[in-house]
PDB file of N, CA, C, O and CB in Angstrom:
ATOM      1  N   UNK A   1      69.921  13.168 -82.516  1.00  0.00           N
ATOM      2  CA  UNK A   1      68.954  12.160 -83.064  1.00  0.00           C
ATOM      3  C   UNK A   1      68.474  12.646 -84.226  1.00  0.00           C
ATOM      4  O   UNK A   1      68.362  13.869 -84.143  1.00  0.00           O
ATOM      5  CB  UNK A   1      67.825  11.827 -82.189  1.00  0.00           C
ATOM      6  N   UNK A   2      68.142  12.222 -85.276  1.00  0.00           N
ATOM      7  CA  UNK A   2      67.849  12.680 -86.619  1.00  0.00           C
ATOM      8  C   UNK A   2      66.058  12.606 -86.189  1.00  0.00           C
ATOM      9  O   UNK A   2      65.488  11.659 -85.648  1.00  0.00           O
ATOM     10  CB  UNK A   2      68.593  11.504 -88.105  1.00  0.00           C
ATOM     11  N   UNK A   3      65.495  13.824 -86.598  1.00  0.00           N
ATOM     12  CA  UNK A   3      64.028  13.798 -86.778  1.00  0.00           C
ATOM     13  C   UNK A   3      63.300  13.051 -87.863  1.00  0.00           C
ATOM     14  O   UNK A   3      63.296  13.447 -89.029  1.00  0.00           O
ATOM     15  CB  UNK A   3      63.649  15.039 -86.920  1.00  0.00           C
ATOM     16  N   UNK A   4      62.648  11.894 -87.432  1.00  0.00           N
ATOM     17  CA  UNK A   4      62.272  11.111 -88.285  1.00  0.00           C
ATOM     18  C   UNK A   4      60.839  11.546 -88.846  1.00  0.00           C
ATOM     19  O   UNK A   4      59.993  11.783 -87.984  1.00  0.00           O
ATOM     20  CB  UNK A   4      62.361   9.841 -87.716  1.00  0.00           C
ATOM     21  N   UNK A   5      60.431  11.692 -90.305  1.00  0.00           N
ATOM     22  CA  UNK A   5      58.961  12.097 -90.748  1.00  0.00           C
ATOM     23  C   UNK A   5      58.202  11.064 -90.249  1.00  0.00           C
ATOM     24  O   UNK A   5      58.579   9.930 -89.951  1.00  0.00           O
ATOM     25  CB  UNK A   5      58.685  12.262 -92.334  1.00  0.00           C
ATOM     26  N   UNK A   6      57.088  11.550 -90.180  1.00  0.00           N
ATOM     27  CA  UNK A   6      55.667  10.577 -89.833  1.00  0.00           C
ATOM     28  C   UNK A   6      55.131  10.127 -91.222  1.00  0.00           C
ATOM     29  O   UNK A   6      54.791   8.972 -91.478  1.00  0.00           O
ATOM     30  CB  UNK A   6      54.271  11.526 -88.954  1.00  0.00           C
ATOM     31  N   UNK A   7      55.090  11.348 -92.234  1.00  0.00           N
ATOM     32  CA  UNK A   7      54.410  11.184 -93.515  1.00  0.00           C
ATOM     33  C   UNK A   7      55.398  11.995 -94.362  1.00  0.00           C
ATOM     34  O   UNK A   7      56.226  12.829 -93.995  1.00  0.00           O
ATOM     35  CB  UNK A   7      52.804  11.726 -93.557  1.00  0.00           C
ATOM     36  N   UNK A   8      55.079  11.500 -95.693  1.00  0.00           N
ATOM     37  CA  UNK A   8      55.768  11.880 -96.701  1.00  0.00           C
ATOM     38  C   UNK A   8      56.571  11.190 -97.234  1.00  0.00           C
ATOM     39  O   UNK A   8      56.483  10.035 -96.817  1.00  0.00           O
ATOM     40  CB  UNK A   8      56.249  12.727 -96.531  1.00  0.00           C
ATOM     41  N   UNK A   9      57.781  11.405 -98.405  1.00  0.00           N
ATOM     42  CA  UNK A   9      58.436  10.643 -99.110  1.00  0.00           C
ATOM     43  C   UNK A   9      59.248   9.862 -98.462  1.00  0.00           C
ATOM     44  O   UNK A   9      59.368   8.726 -98.921  1.00  0.00           O
ATOM     45  CB  UNK A   9      58.978  11.215 -99.924  1.00  0.00           C
ATOM     46  N   UNK A  10      60.070  10.236 -97.172  1.00  0.00           N
ATOM     47  CA  UNK A  10      60.917   9.384 -96.455  1.00  0.00           C
ATOM     48  C   UNK A  10      60.581   8.637 -95.282  1.00  0.00           C
ATOM     49  O   UNK A  10      61.426   8.124 -94.548  1.00  0.00           O
ATOM     50  CB  UNK A  10      61.850  10.024 -96.146  1.00  0.00           C
ATOM     51  N   UNK A  11      59.134   8.567 -95.079  1.00  0.00           N
ATOM     52  CA  UNK A  11      58.743   7.798 -93.898  1.00  0.00           C
ATOM     53  C   UNK A  11      58.833   6.308 -94.190  1.00  0.00           C
ATOM     54  O   UNK A  11      59.230   5.631 -93.241  1.00  0.00           O
ATOM     55  CB  UNK A  11      57.316   8.170 -93.449  1.00  0.00           C
ATOM     56  N   UNK A  12      58.553   5.686 -95.279  1.00  0.00           N
ATOM     57  CA  UNK A  12      58.797   4.450 -95.385  1.00  0.00           C
ATOM     58  C   UNK A  12      60.398   4.223 -95.340  1.00  0.00           C
ATOM     59  O   UNK A  12      60.777   3.194 -94.782  1.00  0.00           O
ATOM     60  CB  UNK A  12      58.117   3.976 -96.589  1.00  0.00           C
ATOM     61  N   UNK A  13      61.348   5.079 -95.868  1.00  0.00           N
ATOM     62  CA  UNK A  13      62.730   4.626 -95.719  1.00  0.00           C
ATOM     63  C   UNK A  13      63.197   4.532 -93.979  1.00  0.00           C
ATOM     64  O   UNK A  13      64.075   3.873 -93.423  1.00  0.00           O
ATOM     65  CB  UNK A  13      63.713   5.781 -96.622  1.00  0.00           C
ATOM     66  N   UNK A  14      62.234   5.450 -93.477  1.00  0.00           N
ATOM     67  CA  UNK A  14      62.922   5.577 -92.075  1.00  0.00           C
ATOM     68  C   UNK A  14      62.477   4.150 -91.351  1.00  0.00           C
ATOM     69  O   UNK A  14      63.136   3.504 -90.536  1.00  0.00           O
ATOM     70  CB  UNK A  14      62.334   7.076 -91.130  1.00  0.00           C
ATOM     71  N   UNK A  15      61.194   3.857 -91.878  1.00  0.00           N
ATOM     72  CA  UNK A  15      60.647   2.685 -91.055  1.00  0.00           C
ATOM     73  C   UNK A  15      61.244   1.397 -91.504  1.00  0.00           C
ATOM     74  O   UNK A  15      61.148   0.422 -90.758  1.00  0.00           O
ATOM     75  CB  UNK A  15      59.090   2.571 -91.163  1.00  0.00           C
ATOM     76  N   UNK A  16      62.012   1.273 -92.952  1.00  0.00           N
ATOM     77  CA  UNK A  16      62.626   0.134 -93.272  1.00  0.00           C
ATOM     78  C   UNK A  16      63.890   0.123 -92.252  1.00  0.00           C
ATOM     79  O   UNK A  16      64.051  -0.816 -91.472  1.00  0.00           O
ATOM     80  CB  UNK A  16      62.971   0.093 -94.839  1.00  0.00           C
ATOM     81  N   UNK A  17      64.677   1.106 -92.304  1.00  0.00           N
ATOM     82  CA  UNK A  17      65.845   1.405 -91.587  1.00  0.00           C
ATOM     83  C   UNK A  17      65.640   0.617 -90.056  1.00  0.00           C
ATOM     84  O   UNK A  17      66.324  -0.314 -89.631  1.00  0.00           O
ATOM     85  CB  UNK A  17      66.023   3.128 -91.507  1.00  0.00           C
ATOM     86  N   UNK A  18      64.702   1.163 -89.501  1.00  0.00           N
ATOM     87  CA  UNK A  18      64.219   0.843 -88.077  1.00  0.00           C
ATOM     88  C   UNK A  18      64.216  -0.343 -87.847  1.00  0.00           C
ATOM     89  O   UNK A  18      64.638  -0.786 -86.779  1.00  0.00           O
ATOM     90  CB  UNK A  18      63.005   1.240 -87.724  1.00  0.00           C
ATOM     91  N   UNK A  19      63.558  -1.389 -89.171  1.00  0.00           N
ATOM     92  CA  UNK A  19      63.211  -2.681 -89.163  1.00  0.00           C
ATOM     93  C   UNK A  19      64.424  -3.346 -89.291  1.00  0.00           C
ATOM     94  O   UNK A  19      64.580  -4.417 -88.705  1.00  0.00           O
ATOM     95  CB  UNK A  19      62.259  -3.034 -90.137  1.00  0.00           C
ATOM     96  N   UNK A  20      65.442  -2.790 -90.079  1.00  0.00           N
ATOM     97  CA  UNK A  20      66.786  -3.714 -90.556  1.00  0.00           C
ATOM     98  C   UNK A  20      67.621  -3.340 -89.130  1.00  0.00           C
ATOM     99  O   UNK A  20      68.534  -4.066 -88.736  1.00  0.00           O
ATOM    100  CB  UNK A  20      67.762  -3.091 -92.341  1.00  0.00           C
ATOM    101  N   UNK A  21      67.232  -2.215 -88.459  1.00  0.00           N
ATOM    102  CA  UNK A  21      68.239  -2.147 -87.278  1.00  0.00           C
ATOM    103  C   UNK A  21      67.792  -3.179 -86.139  1.00  0.00           C
ATOM    104  O   UNK A  21      68.597  -3.847 -85.489  1.00  0.00           O
ATOM    105  CB  UNK A  21      68.296  -0.574 -86.634  1.00  0.00           C
ATOM    106  N   UNK A  22      66.523  -3.217 -85.997  1.00  0.00           N
ATOM    107  CA  UNK A  22      65.906  -4.452 -85.186  1.00  0.00           C
ATOM    108  C   UNK A  22      66.547  -5.862 -85.464  1.00  0.00           C
ATOM    109  O   UNK A  22      67.013  -6.577 -84.577  1.00  0.00           O
ATOM    110  CB  UNK A  22      64.342  -4.593 -85.545  1.00  0.00           C
ATOM    111  N   UNK A  23      66.510  -6.230 -87.030  1.00  0.00           N
ATOM    112  CA  UNK A  23      66.859  -7.440 -87.261  1.00  0.00           C
ATOM    113  C   UNK A  23      68.463  -7.632 -86.838  1.00  0.00           C
ATOM    114  O   UNK A  23      68.751  -8.724 -86.349  1.00  0.00           O
ATOM    115  CB  UNK A  23      66.514  -7.721 -88.714  1.00  0.00           C
ATOM    116  N   UNK A  24      69.459  -6.706 -86.982  1.00  0.00           N
ATOM    117  CA  UNK A  24      70.457  -6.634 -86.655  1.00  0.00           C
ATOM    118  C   UNK A  24      70.878  -6.668 -85.374  1.00  0.00           C
ATOM    119  O   UNK A  24      71.939  -7.205 -85.054  1.00  0.00           O
ATOM    120  CB  UNK A  24      70.736  -5.912 -87.124  1.00  0.00           C
ATOM    121  N   UNK A  25      69.894  -5.963 -84.348  1.00  0.00           N
ATOM    122  CA  UNK A  25      70.174  -6.126 -82.994  1.00  0.00           C
ATOM    123  C   UNK A  25      69.924  -7.535 -82.651  1.00  0.00           C
ATOM    124  O   UNK A  25      70.717  -8.048 -81.861  1.00  0.00           O
ATOM    125  CB  UNK A  25      69.390  -5.202 -82.156  1.00  0.00           C
ATOM    126  N   UNK A  26      69.036  -8.189 -83.072  1.00  0.00           N
ATOM    127  CA  UNK A  26      68.415  -9.600 -82.728  1.00  0.00           C
ATOM    128  C   UNK A  26      69.437 -10.681 -83.381  1.00  0.00           C
ATOM    129  O   UNK A  26      69.646 -11.749 -82.806  1.00  0.00           O
ATOM    130  CB  UNK A  26      66.757  -9.785 -83.412  1.00  0.00           C
ATOM    131  N   UNK A  27      70.049 -10.356 -84.587  1.00  0.00           N
ATOM    132  CA  UNK A  27      71.198 -11.268 -84.962  1.00  0.00           C
ATOM    133  C   UNK A  27      72.463 -11.234 -83.922  1.00  0.00           C
ATOM    134  O   UNK A  27      73.052 -12.249 -83.551  1.00  0.00           O
ATOM    135  CB  UNK A  27      71.713 -10.833 -86.433  1.00  0.00           C
ATOM    136  N   UNK A  28      72.789  -9.883 -83.507  1.00  0.00           N
ATOM    137  CA  UNK A  28      74.129  -9.756 -82.560  1.00  0.00           C
ATOM    138  C   UNK A  28      73.552 -10.398 -81.353  1.00  0.00           C
ATOM    139  O   UNK A  28      74.461 -10.970 -80.752  1.00  0.00           O
ATOM    140  CB  UNK A  28      74.759  -8.075 -82.216  1.00  0.00           C
ATOM    141  N   UNK A  29      72.417 -10.535 -80.759  1.00  0.00           N
ATOM    142  CA  UNK A  29      72.062 -11.172 -79.854  1.00  0.00           C
ATOM    143  C   UNK A  29      72.292 -12.610 -79.624  1.00  0.00           C
ATOM    144  O   UNK A  29      72.867 -13.229 -78.729  1.00  0.00           O
ATOM    145  CB  UNK A  29      71.063 -10.925 -79.848  1.00  0.00           C
ATOM    146  N   UNK A  30      71.470 -13.070 -81.051  1.00  0.00           N
ATOM    147  CA  UNK A  30      71.576 -14.528 -81.382  1.00  0.00           C
ATOM    148  C   UNK A  30      73.014 -15.140 -81.312  1.00  0.00           C
ATOM    149  O   UNK A  30      73.318 -16.179 -80.727  1.00  0.00           O
ATOM    150  CB  UNK A  30      71.037 -14.744 -82.792  1.00  0.00           C
ATOM    151  N   UNK A  31      73.840 -14.316 -82.008  1.00  0.00           N
ATOM    152  CA  UNK A  31      75.338 -14.819 -82.436  1.00  0.00           C
ATOM    153  C   UNK A  31      76.025 -14.533 -81.104  1.00  0.00           C
ATOM    154  O   UNK A  31      77.047 -15.208 -80.980  1.00  0.00           O
ATOM    155  CB  UNK A  31      76.136 -13.925 -83.851  1.00  0.00           C
ATOM    156  N   UNK A  32      75.751 -13.691 -80.022  1.00  0.00           N
ATOM    157  CA  UNK A  32      76.463 -13.450 -78.971  1.00  0.00           C
ATOM    158  C   UNK A  32      77.652 -12.317 -79.472  1.00  0.00           C
ATOM    159  O   UNK A  32      78.708 -12.233 -78.846  1.00  0.00           O
ATOM    160  CB  UNK A  32      76.988 -14.862 -78.406  1.00  0.00           C
ATOM    161  N   UNK A  33      77.405 -11.563 -80.519  1.00  0.00           N
ATOM    162  CA  UNK A  33      77.989 -10.490 -80.695  1.00  0.00           C
ATOM    163  C   UNK A  33      77.734  -9.239 -79.889  1.00  0.00           C
ATOM    164  O   UNK A  33      76.595  -8.797 -79.739  1.00  0.00           O
ATOM    165  CB  UNK A  33      77.827 -10.309 -81.815  1.00  0.00           C
ATOM    166  N   UNK A  34      78.710  -8.726 -79.420  1.00  0.00           N
ATOM    167  CA  UNK A  34      78.307  -7.316 -78.666  1.00  0.00           C
ATOM    168  C   UNK A  34      77.819  -6.347 -79.674  1.00  0.00           C
ATOM    169  O   UNK A  34      78.478  -6.143 -80.693  1.00  0.00           O
ATOM    170  CB  UNK A  34      79.597  -6.587 -77.866  1.00  0.00           C
ATOM    171  N   UNK A  35      76.824  -5.807 -79.472  1.00  0.00           N
ATOM    172  CA  UNK A  35      76.171  -4.863 -80.200  1.00  0.00           C
ATOM    173  C   UNK A  35      76.900  -3.669 -80.046  1.00  0.00           C
ATOM    174  O   UNK A  35      77.562  -3.375 -79.051  1.00  0.00           O
ATOM    175  CB  UNK A  35      74.816  -4.721 -79.842  1.00  0.00           C
ATOM    176  N   UNK A  36      76.708  -2.756 -81.416  1.00  0.00           N
ATOM    177  CA  UNK A  36      77.287  -1.503 -81.645  1.00  0.00           C
ATOM    178  C   UNK A  36      76.376  -0.371 -80.631  1.00  0.00           C
ATOM    179  O   UNK A  36      75.205  -0.397 -80.252  1.00  0.00           O
ATOM    180  CB  UNK A  36      77.219  -1.182 -83.370  1.00  0.00           C
ATOM    181  N   UNK A  37      77.510   0.621 -80.395  1.00  0.00           N
ATOM    182  CA  UNK A  37      76.665   1.620 -79.535  1.00  0.00           C
ATOM    183  C   UNK A  37      75.753   2.367 -80.429  1.00  0.00           C
ATOM    184  O   UNK A  37      75.959   2.501 -81.635  1.00  0.00           O
ATOM    185  CB  UNK A  37      77.573   2.680 -78.727  1.00  0.00           C
ATOM    186  N   UNK A  38      74.556   2.936 -79.679  1.00  0.00           N
ATOM    187  CA  UNK A  38      73.439   3.757 -80.508  1.00  0.00           C
ATOM    188  C   UNK A  38      74.141   4.535 -81.464  1.00  0.00           C
ATOM    189  O   UNK A  38      73.628   4.495 -82.583  1.00  0.00           O
ATOM    190  CB  UNK A  38      72.507   4.765 -79.620  1.00  0.00           C
ATOM    191  N   UNK A  39      74.951   5.088 -81.379  1.00  0.00           N
ATOM    192  CA  UNK A  39      75.730   6.250 -82.397  1.00  0.00           C
ATOM    193  C   UNK A  39      76.124   5.412 -83.426  1.00  0.00           C
ATOM    194  O   UNK A  39      75.958   5.930 -84.530  1.00  0.00           O
ATOM    195  CB  UNK A  39      77.155   7.130 -81.771  1.00  0.00           C
ATOM    196  N   UNK A  40      76.523   4.451 -83.442  1.00  0.00           N
ATOM    197  CA  UNK A  40      77.295   3.774 -84.454  1.00  0.00           C
ATOM    198  C   UNK A  40      76.419   2.693 -85.149  1.00  0.00           C
ATOM    199  O   UNK A  40      76.906   2.071 -86.093  1.00  0.00           O
ATOM    200  CB  UNK A  40      78.572   3.144 -83.821  1.00  0.00           C
ATOM    201  N   UNK A  41      75.144   2.436 -84.730  1.00  0.00           N
ATOM    202  CA  UNK A  41      74.178   1.243 -85.158  1.00  0.00           C
ATOM    203  C   UNK A  41      74.211   1.375 -86.809  1.00  0.00           C
ATOM    204  O   UNK A  41      74.423   0.395 -87.523  1.00  0.00           O
ATOM    205  CB  UNK A  41      72.431   1.432 -84.457  1.00  0.00           C
ATOM    206  N   UNK A  42      73.954   2.833 -87.376  1.00  0.00           N
ATOM    207  CA  UNK A  42      73.845   2.677 -88.772  1.00  0.00           C
ATOM    208  C   UNK A  42      74.980   2.355 -89.744  1.00  0.00           C
ATOM    209  O   UNK A  42      74.800   1.869 -90.861  1.00  0.00           O
ATOM    210  CB  UNK A  42      73.343   3.746 -89.163  1.00  0.00           C
ATOM    211  N   UNK A  43      76.254   2.697 -89.175  1.00  0.00           N
ATOM    212  CA  UNK A  43      77.221   2.325 -89.857  1.00  0.00           C
ATOM    213  C   UNK A  43      77.453   0.957 -89.856  1.00  0.00           C
ATOM    214  O   UNK A  43      77.752   0.391 -90.908  1.00  0.00           O
ATOM    215  CB  UNK A  43      78.188   2.947 -89.525  1.00  0.00           C
ATOM    216  N   UNK A  44      77.333   0.235 -88.605  1.00  0.00           N
ATOM    217  CA  UNK A  44      77.429  -1.256 -88.558  1.00  0.00           C
ATOM    218  C   UNK A  44      76.339  -1.901 -89.642  1.00  0.00           C
ATOM    219  O   UNK A  44      76.488  -2.851 -90.411  1.00  0.00           O
ATOM    220  CB  UNK A  44      77.112  -1.784 -86.962  1.00  0.00           C
ATOM    221  N   UNK A  45      75.224  -1.059 -89.427  1.00  0.00           N
ATOM    222  CA  UNK A  45      73.919  -1.938 -90.470  1.00  0.00           C
ATOM    223  C   UNK A  45      74.696  -1.716 -91.910  1.00  0.00           C
ATOM    224  O   UNK A  45      74.811  -2.739 -92.585  1.00  0.00           O
ATOM    225  CB  UNK A  45      71.886  -0.991 -90.514  1.00  0.00           C
ATOM    226  N   UNK A  46      75.156  -0.695 -92.371  1.00  0.00           N
ATOM    227  CA  UNK A  46      75.809  -0.371 -93.622  1.00  0.00           C
ATOM    228  C   UNK A  46      76.822  -1.690 -93.826  1.00  0.00           C
ATOM    229  O   UNK A  46      76.586  -2.459 -94.758  1.00  0.00           O
ATOM    230  CB  UNK A  46      76.633   1.186 -93.529  1.00  0.00           C
ATOM    231  N   UNK A  47      77.658  -1.870 -93.165  1.00  0.00           N
ATOM    232  CA  UNK A  47      78.655  -2.778 -93.344  1.00  0.00           C
ATOM    233  C   UNK A  47      78.109  -4.363 -93.125  1.00  0.00           C
ATOM    234  O   UNK A  47      78.805  -5.299 -93.520  1.00  0.00           O
ATOM    235  CB  UNK A  47      79.798  -2.367 -92.353  1.00  0.00           C
ATOM    236  N   UNK A  48      77.187  -4.522 -92.658  1.00  0.00           N
ATOM    237  CA  UNK A  48      76.442  -5.963 -92.875  1.00  0.00           C
ATOM    238  C   UNK A  48      75.766  -5.895 -94.086  1.00  0.00           C
ATOM    239  O   UNK A  48      75.727  -6.882 -94.821  1.00  0.00           O
ATOM    240  CB  UNK A  48      75.358  -6.377 -91.746  1.00  0.00           C
ATOM    241  N   UNK A  49      75.171  -4.733 -94.414  1.00  0.00           N
ATOM    242  CA  UNK A  49      74.571  -4.792 -95.854  1.00  0.00           C
ATOM    243  C   UNK A  49      75.480  -5.082 -97.056  1.00  0.00           C
ATOM    244  O   UNK A  49      75.282  -5.904 -97.952  1.00  0.00           O
ATOM    245  CB  UNK A  49      73.941  -3.485 -96.156  1.00  0.00           C
ATOM    246  N   UNK A  50      76.518  -4.241 -96.897  1.00  0.00           N
ATOM    247  CA  UNK A  50      77.535  -4.337 -97.926  1.00  0.00           C
ATOM    248  C   UNK A  50      78.091  -5.680 -98.181  1.00  0.00           C
ATOM    249  O   UNK A  50      78.268  -6.179 -99.292  1.00  0.00           O
ATOM    250  CB  UNK A  50      78.604  -3.483 -97.608  1.00  0.00           C
ATOM    251  N   UNK A  51      78.398  -6.320 -96.796  1.00  0.00           N
ATOM    252  CA  UNK A  51      78.975  -7.738 -96.710  1.00  0.00           C
ATOM    253  C   UNK A  51      78.020  -8.546 -97.522  1.00  0.00           C
ATOM    254  O   UNK A  51      78.338  -9.086 -98.582  1.00  0.00           O
ATOM    255  CB  UNK A  51      79.109  -8.332 -95.162  1.00  0.00           C
ATOM    256  N   UNK A  52      76.586  -8.620 -96.867  1.00  0.00           N
ATOM    257  CA  UNK A  52      75.977  -9.589 -97.649  1.00  0.00           C
ATOM    258  C   UNK A  52      75.547  -9.319 -98.939  1.00  0.00           C
ATOM    259  O   UNK A  52      75.118 -10.242 -99.632  1.00  0.00           O
ATOM    260  CB  UNK A  52      75.013 -10.023 -97.058  1.00  0.00           C
ATOM    261  N   UNK A  53      75.612  -7.974 -99.436  1.00  0.00           N
ATOM    262  CA  UNK A  53      75.512  -7.824-100.716  1.00  0.00           C
ATOM    263  C   UNK A  53      76.760  -8.428-101.527  1.00  0.00           C
ATOM    264  O   UNK A  53      76.614  -9.234-102.446  1.00  0.00           O
ATOM    265  CB  UNK A  53      75.301  -6.434-100.930  1.00  0.00           C
ATOM    266  N   UNK A  54      77.704  -8.062-101.192  1.00  0.00           N
ATOM    267  CA  UNK A  54      79.089  -8.904-101.628  1.00  0.00           C
ATOM    268  C   UNK A  54      79.017 -10.456-101.789  1.00  0.00           C
ATOM    269  O   UNK A  54      79.443 -11.067-102.769  1.00  0.00           O
ATOM    270  CB  UNK A  54      80.231  -8.690-100.502  1.00  0.00           C
ATOM    271  N   UNK A  55      78.476 -10.958-100.798  1.00  0.00           N
ATOM    272  CA  UNK A  55      78.355 -12.520-100.765  1.00  0.00           C
ATOM    273  C   UNK A  55      77.387 -12.896-101.797  1.00  0.00           C
ATOM    274  O   UNK A  55      77.505 -13.905-102.493  1.00  0.00           O
ATOM    275  CB  UNK A  55      77.864 -13.113 -99.333  1.00  0.00           C
ATOM    276  N   UNK A  56      76.401 -12.034-101.876  1.00  0.00           N
ATOM    277  CA  UNK A  56      75.139 -12.726-103.026  1.00  0.00           C
ATOM    278  C   UNK A  56      75.818 -12.299-104.350  1.00  0.00           C
ATOM    279  O   UNK A  56      75.549 -13.052-105.287  1.00  0.00           O
ATOM    280  CB  UNK A  56      73.235 -11.921-102.923  1.00  0.00           C
ATOM    281  N   UNK A  57      76.570 -11.348-104.617  1.00  0.00           N
ATOM    282  CA  UNK A  57      77.214 -11.034-105.731  1.00  0.00           C
ATOM    283  C   UNK A  57      78.398 -12.045-106.232  1.00  0.00           C
ATOM    284  O   UNK A  57      78.682 -12.220-107.417  1.00  0.00           O
ATOM    285  CB  UNK A  57      77.687  -9.730-105.497  1.00  0.00           C
ATOM    286  N   UNK A  58      78.852 -12.493-105.445  1.00  0.00           N
ATOM    287  CA  UNK A  58      79.944 -13.524-105.606  1.00  0.00           C
ATOM    288  C   UNK A  58      79.269 -14.761-105.878  1.00  0.00           C
ATOM    289  O   UNK A  58      79.780 -15.485-106.732  1.00  0.00           O
ATOM    290  CB  UNK A  58      80.882 -13.677-104.359  1.00  0.00           C
ATOM    291  N   UNK A  59      78.183 -15.150-105.292  1.00  0.00           N
ATOM    292  CA  UNK A  59      77.454 -16.190-105.549  1.00  0.00           C
ATOM    293  C   UNK A  59      76.829 -16.543-106.867  1.00  0.00           C
ATOM    294  O   UNK A  59      76.859 -17.583-107.525  1.00  0.00           O
ATOM    295  CB  UNK A  59      76.631 -16.124-104.753  1.00  0.00           C
ATOM    296  N   UNK A  60      76.243 -15.358-107.070  1.00  0.00           N
ATOM    297  CA  UNK A  60      75.845 -15.336-108.532  1.00  0.00           C
ATOM    298  C   UNK A  60      76.683 -15.343-109.454  1.00  0.00           C
ATOM    299  O   UNK A  60      76.499 -16.172-110.345  1.00  0.00           O
ATOM    300  CB  UNK A  60      75.184 -14.391-108.855  1.00  0.00           C
ATOM    301  N   UNK A  61      77.770 -14.509-109.538  1.00  0.00           N
ATOM    302  CA  UNK A  61      78.987 -14.649-110.337  1.00  0.00           C
ATOM    303  C   UNK A  61      79.775 -15.947-110.615  1.00  0.00           C
ATOM    304  O   UNK A  61      80.213 -16.309-111.708  1.00  0.00           O
ATOM    305  CB  UNK A  61      79.835 -13.858-109.784  1.00  0.00           C
ATOM    306  N   UNK A  62      79.888 -16.662-109.282  1.00  0.00           N
ATOM    307  CA  UNK A  62      80.182 -18.259-109.320  1.00  0.00           C
ATOM    308  C   UNK A  62      79.415 -19.116-110.201  1.00  0.00           C
ATOM    309  O   UNK A  62      79.964 -19.971-110.897  1.00  0.00           O
ATOM    310  CB  UNK A  62      79.963 -18.870-108.006  1.00  0.00           C
ATOM    311  N   UNK A  63      78.007 -18.893-110.193  1.00  0.00           N
ATOM    312  CA  UNK A  63      77.047 -19.610-110.510  1.00  0.00           C
ATOM    313  C   UNK A  63      77.008 -19.269-112.217  1.00  0.00           C
ATOM    314  O   UNK A  63      76.963 -20.281-112.916  1.00  0.00           O
ATOM    315  CB  UNK A  63      75.747 -19.253-109.560  1.00  0.00           C
ATOM    316  N   UNK A  64      77.018 -18.166-112.826  1.00  0.00           N
ATOM    317  CA  UNK A  64      76.961 -17.956-113.946  1.00  0.00           C
ATOM    318  C   UNK A  64      78.355 -18.357-114.557  1.00  0.00           C
ATOM    319  O   UNK A  64      78.385 -18.790-115.709  1.00  0.00           O
ATOM    320  CB  UNK A  64      76.510 -16.690-114.095  1.00  0.00           C
ATOM    321  N   UNK A  65      79.555 -18.222-113.792  1.00  0.00           N
ATOM    322  CA  UNK A  65      80.931 -18.747-114.380  1.00  0.00           C
ATOM    323  C   UNK A  65      80.870 -20.343-114.387  1.00  0.00           C
ATOM    324  O   UNK A  65      81.515 -20.909-115.270  1.00  0.00           O
ATOM    325  CB  UNK A  65      82.289 -18.209-113.411  1.00  0.00           C
ATOM    326  N   UNK A  66      80.202 -21.056-113.543  1.00  0.00           N
ATOM    327  CA  UNK A  66      80.645 -22.645-113.547  1.00  0.00           C
ATOM    328  C   UNK A  66      79.356 -23.239-114.311  1.00  0.00           C
ATOM    329  O   UNK A  66      79.578 -24.286-114.919  1.00  0.00           O
ATOM    330  CB  UNK A  66      80.888 -23.427-111.791  1.00  0.00           C
ATOM    331  N   UNK A  67      78.260 -22.816-114.362  1.00  0.00           N
ATOM    332  CA  UNK A  67      77.286 -23.527-114.945  1.00  0.00           C
ATOM    333  C   UNK A  67      77.396 -23.545-116.344  1.00  0.00           C
ATOM    334  O   UNK A  67      77.065 -24.639-116.801  1.00  0.00           O
ATOM    335  CB  UNK A  67      76.099 -23.090-114.577  1.00  0.00           C
ATOM    336  N   UNK A  68      77.754 -22.701-117.209  1.00  0.00           N
ATOM    337  CA  UNK A  68      78.146 -23.116-118.680  1.00  0.00           C
ATOM    338  C   UNK A  68      79.416 -24.032-118.764  1.00  0.00           C
ATOM    339  O   UNK A  68      79.606 -24.717-119.769  1.00  0.00           O
ATOM    340  CB  UNK A  68      78.447 -21.787-119.568  1.00  0.00           C
ATOM    341  N   UNK A  69      80.210 -24.040-117.796  1.00  0.00           N
ATOM    342  CA  UNK A  69      81.626 -25.005-117.873  1.00  0.00           C
ATOM    343  C   UNK A  69      81.223 -26.551-117.609  1.00  0.00           C
ATOM    344  O   UNK A  69      81.620 -27.529-118.243  1.00  0.00           O
ATOM    345  CB  UNK A  69      82.866 -24.519-116.556  1.00  0.00           C
ATOM    346  N   UNK A  70      80.420 -26.523-116.619  1.00  0.00           N
ATOM    347  CA  UNK A  70      79.819 -27.663-116.037  1.00  0.00           C
ATOM    348  C   UNK A  70      78.944 -28.612-117.110  1.00  0.00           C
ATOM    349  O   UNK A  70      79.165 -29.785-117.411  1.00  0.00           O
ATOM    350  CB  UNK A  70      78.917 -27.125-114.878  1.00  0.00           C
ATOM    351  N   UNK A  71      77.861 -27.710-117.597  1.00  0.00           N
ATOM    352  CA  UNK A  71      76.873 -28.302-118.375  1.00  0.00           C
ATOM    353  C   UNK A  71      77.698 -28.354-120.112  1.00  0.00           C
ATOM    354  O   UNK A  71      77.319 -29.170-120.952  1.00  0.00           O
ATOM    355  CB  UNK A  71      75.289 -27.236-118.193  1.00  0.00           C
ATOM    356  N   UNK A  72      78.616 -27.537-120.339  1.00  0.00           N
ATOM    357  CA  UNK A  72      79.090 -27.724-121.709  1.00  0.00           C
ATOM    358  C   UNK A  72      80.230 -28.730-121.995  1.00  0.00           C
ATOM    359  O   UNK A  72      80.635 -28.893-123.146  1.00  0.00           O
ATOM    360  CB  UNK A  72      79.516 -26.454-122.178  1.00  0.00           C
TER     361      UNK A  72
END
């Protein structure tokens, strides 16, 4: 297990990751998805974050592409 700093530069980052892991566990529970093993949780979190970022970027890209064509 990683040693998590209690103070210093990276303390907030570890707190943020713990919060996101908690949200991911809750989401898996609500959706009925089998949660990942504890040793693979961070990889799953990275995958979820990448998928959500990709969905947001595609949505913004479509918006920027379609709005000028609809309004013009």
